[in-house]
N, C-alpha and C positions, 0 to 999 in steps of 0.2 A: 761482465764475463770478465773487463780488466781491474775490478779489483779485487775479485778471486785470486787472481793470476797474482797480483801483487802480495792480496793475504799467505797465500801460498809458498810462494818466493820468501818473505819474513820469516816464515814459519821455518823454512829448508835453512834459512841462515842461522836462525837461532836453536837449532835443534843440538841436543846435546851430546859429543861425538866423545864415544868410550873408546880408548883401545885394550889394548892388554897383552901381557907375556903368556905365552899357554905352554902346557907340555902334552907331548903323547909318549904313554910308555907304554911299554913290552913287557906286562906282568912276567911274561915267564923267562926273559933272559936279562931284564934288568935295563935294557937296551933305550934309549930315547931321542925322541926329536922335541926341540926347544927353538924359541920361533916369536913373531909377535904380532902382531898386526893392528894396524892402525883404526878398526873397526873391527871388534870386538865380536861379536852379530855375526860377521862373515867367515869369523872362522871358525865359529863353534858349527854352523850351518855347514862348512863345508866339512866337516867330520861325522856332523848326524848324517849328511848324504851318500859318505864313504864309508861307513858302518853299516847302511841300510842298504847299500847295493853291493856292498862286498868289493871294493875296489880297496885299494890301499891310499890313504890318507898320502903319502908322496911316495914317489918311484922308488927309496933309497929302502924301505919297510916292506918291497914287493915279496921279497921272499921268504919273510921272516911271516907276512900277512898269510902267504899260503899255505906256510906250515903252519902254523897257531892260527887261523881266524881271525876275525874282527873284535871275536870277545876277548882275545886275551890282549887286547890294547886298551888304555884309560885314556881321555883326555881330559885337560887339567887347565882353570884358570888360574896363575898365580899369582899376575895381580893385575888390578885394573886402572888406569891412569885415565881423567878426565882432562878434555885437550878446554884450554882457558880461554877467552876471547884473544888476549891480549896472544895467543902463540900461535905462529904460523905457520902450516900445515910443517915444512920442512922442520921446524922448530922440534911439532912433536914427533914426529918419524926419531929427529934425532934423541928425544928423550927416551922415545920405548926402544932404542937402538940399547942405549945406555942401563938400562932394565933389564934389558935381555942378558947385556955381558954380567952385569951385578949378578944374578941369578946363575948363570953357567960358572962362577964361580961360589956359590952355594954350593950350586950343584955337584962338582966336581967331576970326577968320573968321563971326562972327555973320550975317554978310549971305546968308552957305551954310547955314543950319540949318532945317531945316524946321520 
């Protein structure tokens, strides 16, 4: 059992960590929510649960979510970033924040953000 624990710990330490910048778009009025996650799969899972159960993804979207329904929104991963071994968690998060800022510049339309 002890060797199995060590094996599992080692697998966990060596797992591939992928973060991402993602966008949720309101397809009816063009508004969007831009953010990053240091665990890309968690952001996608959160979106899937929101859409499945009809709850707004973020509180700022509540009014539009009720008016247009979840089908009026789309979730898209704009960019993925794999955490290198030599990066700390803090550095990885900072990299994702910078990528998010760059995407915001690309998208413009800050008045249409949630």
